[in-house]
N, C-alpha and C positions, 0 to 999 in steps of 0.2 A: 645205372644202366636202365632200370625200370622207368625212371622219370624221363630219360631221353627217348625211349621208345614211345611213351605216352605223348610226348611233345610232337614227335614225328607223326604219330597217328592222328592227332588233332589237326596238324597242318595239312596232312593228306586229305582229311575229311573236308576241310574248308576249300581246298583247291579243287577237289572232286565236285563239290556242290557248285562252285562258281563256274567251272568248265562245262558242266552239264547244262546249267541254266543259260549260259551264253551261246550255246550251239543253236543253230536254226533247225527247225523240224524238217525232216526229209519228205514226209508225206503231205504236208500242208496242214491238215487237221484244223484246229481252231485258228491258227495263224493265217491260213488261206481264207477262212471264213470272215475274218476281221480285217482283211486287206493287208496282211503282213507277209504274204506268200513270197513275194519277190523283193523284199526290202533289202537295202544295203546294210552291210555290217559296219560297225565302227572300227574294225580292225583291218579292213581292206579285203582283197580277194584271197589272200592266203590264210584267212582266219579259220576256215574249216579244217585245213590240214594241221595247223598249229593247235587248234582246240582238240582235234582228234588225238594228236600225239600227247597233249597235256593230260587229257582224260585217261589215256592208256597208262601213262607213267604214274599218275596219281592213283589209279586203280591198283596197279602193281604194288606201289608203296603202301596203300591201305591194306591189301591182303597180306603182305609180308609183315606189317606191323601187327595185324590181328594174330597171325600165327606166332610171332615172337612174344606177344603179350601172353598168349595162352601157355607157351612153354615156360616162360619166366615165372608166371603165376603158379604153375603146377610145381615148380622146383623151389619157389621162394618161401612159401609159407604153408601153414597148416590150416585146417578148417577152423572157423570161429567157434564151432561147437566141440572141437576135439578137446578132451580133457575135462569136459563139464560132466557133472553127474546128472543122470536122468532121474525121473521121479521114482522109478522102481529101485534104483540103487541107493537112494537116500534112506538112512535109518528111520524107521517109524517111531514117532513119539509115543511115549507111553500114555495111554488114555487113562484119565482119572477113574478110579474105582468108586462107584456109587454104592453105599451100603444098602442092602436089601432088607426090607422090614418084613 
């Protein structure tokens, strides 16, 4: 179950990154400065609505997988340090006695 959620999380990450990078900027910004303000998209006229929906779906999948991984991790295992002795709990070694003259 844990591995499946991790795979879903990674796929959602890549889809989210790609969908955000493929969207055109709304305000112009650097795209308008460099002449890309009114450029055609490779996906046609419906690309903005498709990419917006894809971004929304990928964001929801990302958030749900984050919450799922948190819940599974909290129930799944213990801390790596649990059960380990600390320095104060370890028995002190006997120091060698030096004879005094």
